[in-house]
C-alpha positions in Angstrom: 21.7 17.2 11.5 22.2 13.5 11.1 23.0 12.6 7.5 22.6 9.2 5.8 26.0 7.5 5.4 25.9 6.0 1.9 29.6 5.0 2.3 28.8 2.0 4.4 28.9 -0.3 1.4 32.4 -1.0 0.2 31.5 -1.1 -3.4 29.1 1.6 -4.8 26.1 -0.4 -6.1 25.5 1.9 -9.0 29.1 1.6 -10.1 28.9 -2.2 -9.7 26.0 -2.5 -12.2 27.7 -0.1 -14.6 30.9 -2.1 -14.4 29.0 -5.3 -15.1 27.3 -3.7 -18.0 30.6 -2.5 -19.6 32.2 -5.9 -19.1 29.3 -7.6 -20.9 29.2 -5.1 -23.8 32.2 -6.3 -25.8 31.0 -9.9 -25.7 27.5 -8.9 -26.9 28.8 -6.6 -29.6 31.1 -9.3 -30.9 27.9 -11.4 -31.6 26.4 -8.8 -33.9 27.3 -5.9 -36.1 24.5 -3.5 -35.5 22.6 -2.3 -32.4 18.9 -2.4 -32.7 17.0 0.8 -32.1 14.8 1.2 -29.1 11.2 0.7 -30.1 8.7 3.3 -29.1 5.1 2.4 -28.1 3.2 1.1 -31.1 0.7 4.0 -31.2 -0.3 7.0 -29.3 -2.0 5.9 -26.1 -1.9 2.3 -27.4 -5.6 2.7 -28.4 -5.5 -0.4 -30.7 -4.5 -2.7 -27.7 -7.0 -5.6 -27.1 -8.1 -5.3 -23.5 -9.2 -8.1 -21.2 -10.2 -6.1 -18.2 -13.5 -4.3 -17.8 -15.1 -6.0 -20.8 -16.7 -9.5 -21.3 -16.6 -9.8 -25.1 -13.4 -10.8 -26.9 -11.4 -8.6 -29.2 -12.4 -5.2 -27.8 -9.8 -2.4 -28.1 -9.2 0.5 -25.8 -10.6 2.9 -28.4 -13.9 0.8 -28.6 -14.3 0.3 -24.8 -16.9 2.1 -22.7 -14.7 2.3 -19.5 -11.9 4.6 -18.4 -8.9 2.3 -18.7 -5.1 2.8 -18.5 -2.7 0.2 -19.7 1.0 -0.3 -19.1 3.0 -2.7 -21.2 6.2 -4.5 -20.2 8.5 -1.6 -21.3 6.5 1.0 -19.4 6.4 -1.2 -16.3 10.2 -1.6 -16.5 10.6 2.2 -16.8 8.6 2.9 -13.6 10.9 0.6 -11.6 8.4 1.0 -8.7 9.3 0.6 -5.0 6.0 -1.3 -4.5 2.6 -1.9 -6.0 1.2 1.4 -4.7 4.2 3.3 -6.2 3.4 1.8 -9.6 -0.3 2.8 -9.5 0.7 6.5 -9.2 0.7 6.6 -13.1 -3.1 6.0 -13.2 -5.1 9.2 -13.6 -7.5 9.7 -10.8 -5.6 7.5 -8.3 -4.2 9.3 -5.2 -1.3 7.3 -3.9 0.4 7.6 -0.5 3.5 5.4 -1.0 5.7 6.8 1.7 5.3 3.8 4.0 7.9 1.8 2.2 7.4 -1.2 -0.1 4.1 -2.4 1.4 1.2 -1.3 3.6 0.5 1.9 1.5 -2.6 3.7 0.5 -4.3 4.1 -2.9 -7.5 6.2 -3.2 -9.6 6.3 -6.4 -11.4 9.3 -7.7 -11.8 11.5 -4.7 -11.9 9.0 -1.9 -9.9 10.0 1.1 -6.4 8.6 1.6 -5.5 6.3 4.4 -7.8 3.4 3.5 -5.2 0.9 2.1 -6.5 -0.4 -1.2 -10.1 -0.3 -0.1 -12.7 0.0 -2.9 -10.1 -1.2 -5.5 -10.3 -4.7 -6.8 -6.8 -6.0 -7.5 -6.6 -9.1 -9.7 -3.9 -11.3 -11.1 -4.9 -12.9 -14.4 -8.5 -12.0 -13.9 -9.0 -13.4 -10.4 -9.1 -11.4 -7.1 -5.8 -11.6 -5.3 -7.6 -11.5 -2.0 -11.3 -11.1 -1.4 -10.9 -8.4 1.4 -8.1 -6.5 -0.4 -7.5 -3.6 1.9 -3.9 -4.7 2.4 -3.5 -6.3 -1.0 0.0 -4.9 -1.6 1.4 -7.3 0.9 0.4 -10.2 -1.4 0.7 -8.7 -4.9 4.2 -7.8 -5.9 5.6 -6.5 -9.1 8.4 -8.4 -10.8 9.6 -9.3 -14.3 7.0 -12.1 -14.6 4.3 -9.5 -14.9 3.8 -8.8 -18.6 1.4 -5.8 -18.5 -1.2 -4.1 -16.3 -4.7 -2.8 -17.0 -6.5 -0.5 -14.7 -10.2 0.5 -14.9 -11.5 3.5 -13.0 -15.1 3.1 -12.1 -16.6 1.6 -15.3 -17.6 -2.1 -14.9 -15.4 -2.6 -11.9 -18.4 -3.0 -9.6 -19.8 -5.6 -12.0 -16.9 -7.8 -12.8 -15.1 -8.1 -9.4 -15.9 -8.2 -5.7 -15.1 -5.3 -3.3 -13.9 -3.2 -6.2 -16.7 -0.7 -6.7 -14.4 2.2 -7.6 -11.7 0.6 -9.7 -10.3 -2.7 -11.0 -6.5 -3.3 -11.5 -5.5 -6.5 -13.3 -1.9 -7.7 -13.4 -1.4 -10.1 -16.3 1.5 -12.5 -16.2 4.0 -13.2 -18.9 3.3 -16.3 -20.9 5.9 -18.5 -22.8 6.0 -18.2 -26.6 6.9 -20.5 -29.4 10.7 -20.2 -28.7 12.7 -20.3 -25.5 13.2 -17.0 -23.8 15.3 -16.1 -20.8 15.3 -12.7 -18.9 17.6 -11.8 -16.1 17.4 -8.4 -14.5 19.9 -7.3 -11.9 19.1 -4.1 -9.9 20.7 -2.1 -7.2 20.2 1.3 -5.4 22.2 3.7 -3.3 20.4 2.6 -0.1 21.9 -0.8 0.0 19.3 -2.6 -2.2 20.3 -5.6 -4.3 17.8 -7.4 -6.4 17.6 -10.1 -9.0 14.5 -10.8 -11.2 14.4 -13.7 -13.6 12.1 -15.3 -16.1 12.5 -18.4 -18.3 9.8 -19.6 -20.7 10.0 -22.4 -23.3 7.9 -24.9 -25.3 8.1 -28.5 -23.8 6.6 -30.1 -26.9 3.9 -29.3 -29.5 1.2 -29.1 -26.8 2.9 -27.9 -23.6 4.7 -24.8 -22.6 6.2 -23.8 -19.3 7.6 -20.7 -17.6 9.3 -20.0 -14.2 10.4 -16.7 -12.7 10.4 -14.4 -9.8 12.6 -12.1 -7.7 14.8 -11.9 -4.7 16.0 -8.7 -3.0 17.6 -7.4 0.1 17.6 -3.8 1.2 18.7 -1.5 4.1 15.7 0.6 3.3 15.2 4.1 1.8 15.1 5.4 5.4 18.1 4.3 7.5 16.8 1.8 10.1 20.3 0.4 11.1 19.2 -3.1 10.2 18.1 -5.0 7.1 14.7 -3.4 6.4 13.5 -5.5 3.5 14.4 -9.1 2.6 12.8 -11.9 0.6 11.2 -12.8 -2.7 8.9 -14.9 -4.7 8.8 -17.6 -7.4 6.1 -18.4 -10.0 5.6 -21.4 -12.3 3.2 -21.6 -15.2 2.3 -24.7 -17.4 0.2 -24.1 -20.5 -1.5 -26.8 -22.6 -2.8 -25.8 -26.1 -5.9 -27.5 -27.5 -7.6 -27.1 -30.8 -10.6 -25.4 -29.0 -8.8 -23.6 -26.2 -6.0 -23.3 -23.7 -5.4 -24.6 -20.1 -3.0 -22.7 -17.8 -1.8 -24.2 -14.5 -0.1 -21.8 -12.2 1.6 -21.7 -8.8 3.3 -18.9 -6.8 5.1 -18.7 -3.5 6.0 -15.4 -1.7 8.1 -15.2 1.5 9.1 -11.6 2.3 9.9 -9.1 5.0 9.3 -5.3 4.8 9.6 -2.4 7.1 6.8 0.2 7.7 7.9 3.8 7.8 5.6 5.9 10.1 5.3 9.7 10.5 8.4 11.5 11.9 8.7 14.8 13.9 8.8 17.9 11.8 8.3 21.7 12.3 6.7 24.6 10.5 3.3 23.3 9.3 3.1 25.8 6.5 6.5 24.9 5.1 7.5 21.5 6.4 11.1 21.0 7.5 13.1 18.8 9.7 14.0 19.4 13.3 17.5 19.1 14.8 18.5 15.4 15.0 15.9 14.2 12.5 16.6 13.9 8.7 13.2 14.3 7.0 14.4 12.7 3.8 16.2 9.6 4.9 15.8 9.4 8.6 13.4 7.5 10.9 13.0 7.1 14.6 13.4 3.3 14.1 16.8 2.0 14.9 19.0 -0.7 16.5 18.1 0.2 20.1 14.4 -0.5 19.4 14.9 -3.5 17.1 14.4 -6.1 19.8 11.8 -5.1 22.4 10.5 -7.2 25.3 6.9 -7.5 26.3 5.9 -8.7 29.7 3.7 -11.8 30.1 1.4 -12.5 33.1 3.8 -15.3 34.4 6.6 -12.8 34.7 8.5 -13.9 31.6 9.0 -11.8 28.5 8.1 -12.2 24.8 10.6 -10.6 22.5 9.8 -9.3 19.0 12.4 -8.4 16.4 11.7 -5.3 14.3 13.8 -6.8 11.5 11.0 -9.4 11.0 8.8 -6.4 10.3 5.9 -7.1 8.1 6.4 -10.8 7.3 4.2 -12.1 4.5 3.9 -15.7 3.2 1.6 -16.2 0.3 1.2 -19.5 -1.6 -1.2 -20.0 -4.5 -2.1 -22.8 -7.0 -4.7 -22.3 -9.7 -6.0 -22.9 -13.2 -7.5 -21.0 -16.1 -9.4 -22.7 -18.9 -10.5 -20.9 -22.1 -12.7 -23.1 -24.3 -14.7 -22.7 -27.5 -17.8 -24.7 -27.0 -19.1 -23.9 -30.6 -18.9 -21.2 -33.2 -20.9 -18.8 -31.0 -20.4 -20.1 -27.4 -17.2 -20.1 -25.4 -16.5 -20.7 -21.7 -13.9 -19.4 -19.3 -13.3 -21.3 -16.0 -10.7 -20.3 -13.4 -9.9 -21.1 -9.9 -7.2 -20.4 -7.3 -6.4 -21.6 -3.8 -4.3 -19.3 -1.6 -2.8 -19.8 1.8 -1.7 -16.5 3.3 0.1 -15.4 6.5 0.9 -11.8 7.4 2.5 -10.9 10.7 2.6 -7.2 11.0 5.0 -5.8 13.7 5.5 -2.1 13.5 6.2 0.9 15.8 3.8 3.9 15.7 3.6 7.3 17.3 0.4 9.0 18.4 -0.9 12.5 18.7 1.3 15.5 18.5 1.0 16.1 22.2 3.3 13.1 22.8 6.2 15.2 21.5 7.1 16.6 24.9 9.8 18.9 26.3 12.1 16.5 28.2 12.3 18.7 31.3 8.5 19.2 31.3 8.0 15.3 31.1 10.0 15.0 34.3 7.4 17.2 36.0 4.3 15.1 35.1 2.2 13.5 37.7 3.5 9.9 37.2 7.0 11.1 37.8 6.2 13.1 40.9 4.2 10.1 42.2 7.3 7.9 41.8 9.4 10.3 43.8 6.8 10.3 46.5 6.7 6.5 46.6 10.5 6.2 46.9 11.0 9.1 49.2 11.6 6.8 52.1 14.5 5.3 50.2 16.1 8.7 49.7 14.7 9.7 46.3 15.2 13.4 45.7 15.0 13.9 41.9 14.1 12.2 38.7 16.4 11.7 35.7 16.7 10.0 32.3 18.9 7.0 31.8 19.7 5.4 28.5 18.5 1.8 28.4 21.4 0.5 26.3 24.3 2.1 28.3 22.7 2.9 31.7 24.2 6.4 31.3 22.4 9.2 33.0 21.4 12.2 30.9 23.0 15.4 32.3 21.1 18.0 30.5 17.7 16.9 29.0 17.1 20.3 27.4 20.0 19.8 25.0 19.4 16.3 24.0 19.9 15.9 20.2 19.6 19.7 19.7 15.9 19.6 20.3 15.3 18.7 23.9 12.3 16.5 23.2 11.2 13.0 24.2 8.3 11.0 22.9 6.4 7.7 23.2 6.4 4.8 20.8 3.6 2.3 20.6 4.5 -1.2 19.3 1.6 -2.8 17.3 1.4 -6.5 16.4 -1.4 -8.1 14.4 -1.6 -11.4 12.5 -3.7 -12.3 9.5 -3.7 -16.0 8.5 -6.1 -18.1 6.5 -7.0 -20.0 3.4 -8.9 -18.6 0.4 -10.7 -20.2 -2.6 -11.7 -18.1 -5.5 -13.5 -19.5 -8.5 -15.0 -18.0 -11.7 -17.2 -19.5 -14.4 -18.3 -17.6 -17.5 -20.4 -18.6 -20.5 -20.4 -16.1 -23.4 -22.5 -16.1 -26.6 -21.3 -14.0 -29.5 -22.5 -13.2 -32.9 -22.0 -10.2 -35.2 -24.0 -7.9 -33.0 -24.2 -9.5 -29.5 -21.9 -10.6 -26.8 -23.9 -11.9 -23.8 -22.0 -13.2 -20.8 -23.4 -15.0 -17.8 -21.1 -15.7 -14.9 -20.6 -16.9 -11.3 -17.8 -15.7 -9.0 -17.2 -17.4 -5.7 -14.9 -16.5 -2.8 -14.5 -18.3 0.4 -12.1 -17.2 3.2 -11.4 -19.2 6.2 -9.3 -17.1 8.6 -7.6 -18.7 11.6 -6.4 -15.3 12.7 -8.0 -12.0 11.9 -5.9 -8.9 12.3 -6.6 -7.4 15.7 -4.5 -4.4 16.7 -2.5 -5.5 19.8 -0.8 -2.5 21.5 1.5 -4.4 23.8 3.3 -1.5 25.6 4.4 2.1 25.5 8.1 3.0 25.2 9.8 6.3 26.1 12.5 7.5 23.6 14.5 10.4 22.7 13.7 12.3 19.5 16.3 11.7 16.8 17.2 9.4 13.9 17.5 5.9 15.2 16.1 6.9 18.6 17.3 5.3 21.8 15.0 4.2 24.7 15.0 6.1 27.9 14.2 5.0 31.5 13.0 7.5 34.1 14.6 6.7 37.3 14.5 8.1 40.9 17.9 9.2 42.3 19.1 9.9 45.8 21.4 12.7 46.9 24.4 10.6 45.7 22.9 10.0 42.3 22.2 6.3 43.1 19.1 4.8 41.4 16.6 3.9 44.2 13.6 3.2 41.9 12.3 3.6 38.4 9.1 4.4 36.6 10.0 2.5 33.5 11.1 -1.0 32.5 13.8 -0.8 29.8 12.0 2.1 28.3 8.5 0.7 28.8 6.2 3.0 30.7 3.9 0.1 31.3 2.4 -3.1 29.9 -1.0 -2.3 31.1 -3.4 -0.9 30.2 -2.3 -1.2 26.6 -4.8 -1.5 23.8 -5.6 -5.1 24.2 -4.7 -8.7 23.7 -7.9 -9.6 21.8 -8.1 -12.4 19.2 -10.5 -13.2 16.4 -11.1 -15.7 13.7 -13.9 -16.3 11.2 -15.1 -17.2 7.7 -16.7 -15.5 4.8 -18.5 -17.0 1.8 -19.5 -14.9 -1.3 -21.5 -16.0 -4.3 -21.9 -13.5 -7.2 -24.0 -14.0 -10.2 -23.7 -11.5 -13.1 -24.9 -11.0 -16.6 -23.5 -8.5 -19.1 -24.7 -7.7 -22.6 -22.6 -5.8 -25.2 -24.7 -4.9 -28.2 -23.3 -3.4 -31.5 -26.4 -1.3 -32.3 -24.8 0.2 -35.4 -21.4 0.1 -37.1 -20.4 2.9 -34.8 -22.5 2.6 -31.6 -21.9 -0.1 -29.0 -24.2 -0.4 -26.0 -23.7 -2.5 -22.9 -25.5 -3.1 -19.7 -25.0 -5.5 -16.8 -26.1 -6.5 -13.3 -24.4 -8.5 -10.5 -26.0 -9.9 -7.4 -23.8 -10.9 -4.5 -24.8 -12.9 -1.5 -22.3 -12.7 1.4 -22.3 -14.7 4.7 -19.9 -13.7 7.5 -19.2 -15.6 10.7 -16.6 -14.4 13.2 -15.7 -15.1 16.8 -13.4 -13.0 19.0 -12.3 -12.4 22.5 -11.6 -9.2 24.4 -8.9 -8.3 26.8 -8.5 -8.5 30.6 -6.7 -5.3 31.5 -4.1 -4.7 34.2 -3.7 -8.2 35.6 -1.0 -8.6 38.3 2.1 -10.2 37.2 3.2 -13.4 39.0 6.0 -12.5 41.5 5.7 -8.7 41.1 4.7 -8.3 44.8 5.8 -9.9 48.0 3.4 -11.4 50.6 2.8 -7.9 52.1 2.0 -6.4 48.6 5.3 -4.6 48.2 6.9 -4.1 44.9 9.8 -6.6 44.9 12.2 -4.6 42.6 11.1 -0.9 42.9 10.1 -0.9 39.2 6.6 0.5 38.8 6.3 -0.5 35.1 6.5 -4.3 35.4 3.8 -5.1 37.9 0.8 -5.4 35.7 0.1 -6.7 32.2 -2.9 -7.4 29.9 -4.2 -10.9 29.2 -6.5 -12.3 26.5 -10.0 -12.8 27.8 -11.5 -16.3 28.0 -14.9 -14.8 27.0 -15.6 -15.0 23.3 -18.2 -13.2 21.3 -19.6 -14.5 18.0 -21.2 -12.5 15.2 -22.9 -13.7 12.1 -24.6 -11.9 9.2 -25.8 -12.3 5.7 -26.1 -9.6 3.1 -27.4 -9.5 -0.4 -26.6 -6.5 -2.7 -27.1 -5.6 -6.3 -24.8 -3.6 -8.6 -25.7 -2.5 -12.1 -24.4 -0.4 -14.9 -25.1 0.9 -18.4 -22.6 2.3 -20.9 -22.0 3.2 -24.5 -19.2 3.8 -27.0 -19.6 5.7 -30.2 -16.6 5.4 -32.6 -16.5 8.2 -35.1 -13.6 6.8 -37.0 -10.4 4.8 -36.4 -9.0 7.6 -34.2 -12.0 9.2 -32.4 -14.4 7.7 -30.0 -16.8 8.9 -27.2 -17.9 6.8 -24.3 -20.1 7.2 -21.2 -21.4 5.2 -18.3 -23.6 5.3 -15.2 -23.0 2.7 -12.4 -24.4 1.8 -9.0 -22.0 -0.3 -7.0 -21.2 -1.5 -3.5 -18.6 -2.7 -1.0 -19.7 -5.5 1.2 -19.1 -5.7 4.9 -15.6 -6.9 5.6 -14.6 -9.9 7.8 -11.6 -8.0 8.9 -13.7 -5.2 10.4 -14.9 -7.6 13.1 -11.5 -8.2 14.5 -10.6 -4.5 14.2 -13.6 -3.4 16.4 -13.1 -5.8 19.3 -12.7 -4.0 22.6 -12.5 -5.4 26.2 -15.9 -6.5 27.5 -17.8 -5.4 24.4 -19.2 -7.3 21.4 -17.9 -6.3 18.0 -19.6 -5.8 14.8 -19.0 -5.8 11.0 -18.8 -2.5 9.1 -21.9 -1.5 7.1 -22.3 -1.9 3.3 -20.9 1.1 1.4 -22.8 2.3 -1.7 -21.2 4.1 -4.6 -22.6 5.8 -7.7 -20.8 7.4 -10.5 -21.3 8.8 -13.9 -18.7 9.6 -16.6 -18.4 10.9 -20.1 -15.2 10.6 -22.0 -13.6 11.3 -25.3 -10.5 9.5 -27.0 -8.5 10.8 -29.9 -5.5 9.5 -31.6 -3.9 11.5 -34.5 -0.6 11.4 -36.2 1.2 13.5 -33.6 -1.3 13.9 -30.7 -3.2 11.3 -28.7 -5.6 12.3 -25.9 -8.2 11.0 -23.6 -10.4 13.1 -21.2 -13.1 12.0 -18.9 -15.6 14.0 -16.9 -16.8 12.2 -13.8 -19.0 12.4 -10.7 -18.4 9.9 -7.9 -20.5 9.7 -4.8 -19.7 7.4 -1.8 -22.6 6.9 0.5 -22.6 6.1 4.3 -18.8 6.3 4.8 -17.7 6.2 8.5 -15.6 9.3 9.3 -13.3 8.5 12.3 -12.5 11.3 14.7 -10.1 10.2 17.4 -11.2 11.3 20.9 -8.5 9.9 23.1 -5.2 8.0 23.1 -7.2 5.0 24.5 -8.5 4.5 21.0 -12.1 5.4 21.6 -13.5 7.3 18.6 -16.6 9.4 17.8 -17.8 8.3 14.4 -19.9 10.2 11.9 -21.6 8.7 8.9 -21.2 10.9 5.9 -21.2 11.0 2.1 -18.5 12.3 -0.3 -19.2 13.8 -3.6 -16.4 14.4 -6.2 -16.7 16.1 -9.6 -13.7 16.1 -11.8 -11.9 15.5 -15.1 -9.2 12.9 -15.7 -6.8 13.3 -18.7 -4.1 11.5 -20.6 -2.3 12.9 -23.6 0.7 12.2 -25.7 2.3 14.7 -28.0 4.9 13.4 -30.5 6.7 16.7 -31.1 9.2 15.0 -33.3 9.9 11.4 -34.3 12.5 11.3 -31.6 10.8 13.4 -29.0 7.4 13.0 -27.2 5.7 14.3 -24.1 3.3 12.3 -22.0 0.8 14.1 -19.7 -1.6 12.5 -17.2 -3.6 14.1 -14.4 -6.8 14.9 -12.7 -8.6 18.0 -11.5 -11.4 17.3 -9.1 -13.4 18.8 -6.3 -13.8 16.3 -3.5 -16.3 17.4 -0.8 -17.7 15.8 2.4 -21.4 16.0 3.2 -23.8 14.9 6.0 -21.9 16.0 9.2 -24.1 16.5 12.2 -23.8 17.8 15.7 -20.4 19.1 16.9 -18.9 18.2 13.5 -21.5 20.0 11.4 -19.1 22.9 10.7 -17.1 20.3 8.6 -19.9 20.2 6.0 -18.6 20.9 2.5 -15.0 20.6 3.5 -12.4 19.0 1.3 -12.1 15.2 1.7 -9.2 14.5 4.0 -5.7 13.9 2.4 -7.2 14.1 -1.1 -5.8 16.6 -3.6 -7.8 18.6 -6.1 -5.0 18.6 -8.6 -2.5 16.0 -9.8 -0.3 16.5 -12.8 2.4 14.2 -14.3 4.4 15.3 -17.3 7.2 13.2 -18.9 9.2 14.4 -21.9 11.2 11.6 -23.6 14.0 11.9 -26.1 14.7 8.8 -28.2 18.1 8.1 -29.7 19.5 5.1 -31.6 20.5 3.1 -28.6 17.8 4.2 -26.1 16.0 7.1 -24.5 16.3 9.7 -21.8 13.4 11.0 -19.8 12.3 13.5 -17.2 9.2 13.2 -15.1 7.6 16.1 -13.2 4.9 15.2 -10.7 2.9 17.9 -9.1 0.5 17.3 -6.2 -2.0 20.0 -5.1 -2.6 21.0 -1.5 -4.7 18.8 0.8 -5.8 18.7 4.4 -4.8 16.1 7.0 -7.9 16.7 9.1 -11.6 16.8 8.5 -11.8 20.3 9.8 -9.4 21.5 7.1 -7.2 23.4 9.5 -3.9 21.4 9.0 -3.0 22.0 5.4 -0.6 19.6 3.6 1.2 22.0 1.2 1.4 21.3 -2.5 4.7 19.9 -3.7 6.5 19.0 -7.0 9.0 16.2 -7.5 11.3 15.5 -10.4 12.5 12.0 -11.6 14.9 11.3 -14.4 16.2 8.3 -16.1 18.0 6.8 -19.1 17.5 3.6 -20.9 20.6 2.5 -23.0 20.8 -0.6 -25.1 24.2 -2.0 -24.8 23.5 -4.7 -27.3 20.5 -6.4 -28.8 20.0 -8.5 -25.7 21.5 -6.2 -23.0 19.9 -3.0 -21.7 20.8 -0.6 -18.9 18.3 1.6 -17.0 19.5 4.2 -14.6 16.9 6.3 -12.6 16.9 9.1 -10.1 13.8 9.8 -8.0 13.0 13.0 -6.1 16.0 14.7 -7.6 15.4 18.0 -5.7 15.0 16.1 -2.3 11.6 17.7 -1.8 9.9 17.3 1.5 6.3 16.7 0.6 3.8 15.3 3.1 1.5 12.4 2.1 -0.3 12.5 5.4 -0.2 14.5 8.6 -0.8 12.6 11.9 -3.8 10.3 11.3 -3.7 9.2 15.0 -4.1 12.7 16.4 -6.5 13.1 19.3 -9.9 14.6 18.1 -8.3 14.9 14.6 -6.8 18.2 15.8 -3.3 18.4 14.3 -2.8 22.2 13.7 -1.1 24.6 16.0 1.8 22.6 17.2 5.4 23.8 17.1 6.5 20.1 16.5 4.2 17.7 14.9 4.2 14.2 13.4 3.8 13.7 9.6 5.0 11.3 7.0 7.1 12.9 4.2 7.8 11.3 0.9 11.0 9.4 0.5 14.1 11.3 -0.2 16.4 11.4 -3.3 17.5 7.9 -4.5 19.5 6.5 -7.4 19.0 3.1 -8.8 20.2 1.1 -11.8 19.4 -2.2 -13.5 20.8 -4.3 -16.3 18.4 -6.7 -18.2 19.7 -9.6 -20.2 17.3 -11.0 -22.8 18.3 -14.3 -24.3 
């Protein structure tokens, strides 16, 4: 089996960081006589923290809040050292995270919603404003670096009231602000898969009134899975200017991101009950992506070729400029005004594989109808048999049955889509506060003008072998002397038509939300709150379809004969000149009521009921365009939930537990019916009952155990017709049980920790036939303070190299994935080691 060669880098990256740390230590120690002790969190579960997410009044603590909220401070964020935004959110109880796709383009599902929906139903904000209105792919645009000071995440609660398109959860990343003295942070990181990264932050007062900060990151990586090229490369920079007034504060901010990431797709495995790799494919660090597929050509109608480079991957550019003004209008009234302009571009070029039936015995593939048809067509030129030929070397394959120890071939489907546009988001709040009341009235506006909406363009089909870094194959016709007299494929392409389209789309969306929220201190112990939000959304979109299978200029001579005996390069798809327009307006109302009863400084109970919604999405118009057919927007999705929670913080134990019921109404369940992409849809509901929990046990002043998790029962309802036997089945790709346990031992100069994460079994298909087995991973790390201003963090993830599946094959025909000897699925990433050194001046 192919093994990842970590010796490709002349200097071991972990050793490099350790050496840098040791060199820096004597200098730092010479500046001081004692080493400061590592500070543990200020209290169990941090219940005294003032929160700014999920509440409208000022000064409310976690203990006093009426929402399920999880907070991570700067130290906790640094400990997680996440690969991407999705990876970070795994610490939130009730969130099911599929982060095996790499740094971006992952899936996060809140409270029982099925996996595979991106960040849908979760409102992701930065400093209180939505990062992007239609946030299904928000992790392209929101990146974690040292300029993020802390994170607050609300599950359910007031999320449907205080943000757009976040009916199930609200995650707010809050940036680091400069203090009264200059501060410099520099963090250097590396990992054993060729990753090198630098994070930096500098904040300082300019004068008595102004402060400024600048920071960001840059990194380059070969990728956790070995692609044979630079998988991830780029970074971002952020600038803040803050003006202090007697009555308030003004913050001016700007950010620019320019970054490339690679998307890891399912790979071939065997044994569905106990997933393991197949000969030639390493399930932990391997991928079919490789150098031979890096630069593919796509035929155009004029006979020329367009080339795409897989190293460009998912290329994101994101530029923002904004402001935030907090102003005390009087002793009882204050105002918050905020706005942000964003310009975004995302070119997504990835290679996918389809249903499990495309993993084919190589000899059997040579007997299929298109191959026998090729031999018949070239029989007059002496064709007697078909064979495989490597595209890169033109070498014929002698024995297909022994290729790579598995004797398989498969088909790769390149996909390209582009999302480009401008966005304006504005928020204006007025709040009246006295001893008992906090009444907030607000307006939230979001305008998106998209020059390009993401339309899935399947530009060809490529035949490859099955192994790590797979090579393309041509199927050729040979005469008796083994001379090539014709070919079925064009440098691996089995045809440029009919693919899945060259459609285009563009459009605009305008959203106005008006909301009001009252927080009433009914007694010294009881706080009540209630709110309502009304959103008016207008969508306008235009798109074109596809002209399938158009003859390529010069492909045939005057008599209609193929000029080069290559059957794959005669036809291609073209964008249609016929455009379809779609407009709609929608008005929806969300409302919620909640309470918090604080028994004492360490015990509180809270509860809530909410009725929320997700508006139709502009992106959905582009994603439903088909040749010759008009497209439509998706329907409004309704969500209701109720919850009842209890928080406790004692001297040695802190705990929070929340009972909840979540119901999603009118979800579209997609059941693939063919490799041409046509689907049979069912409109269903999902109902999830469960309990989320967080706990901290301080066993000793130097030893504590953190526990988070959820146990839930996610079920699907409302199936009809041929899918009625799915009624009551477990929601796809969603576990009943998640458990995360982290014991930490603190010593004078740092701490050492171990994290166990257990994920219960799930099903990849709606019929619940293809089980994704439960799995457990182990991470470990150490934080060591080399000096007051120098700290080292070393971390190992997936120590046992577990092969856990986050998804099966979501592109399987008819959603039937079970029963195959070889199948596609996406495993979690294999064992990795990383290290970082942070300098704090």
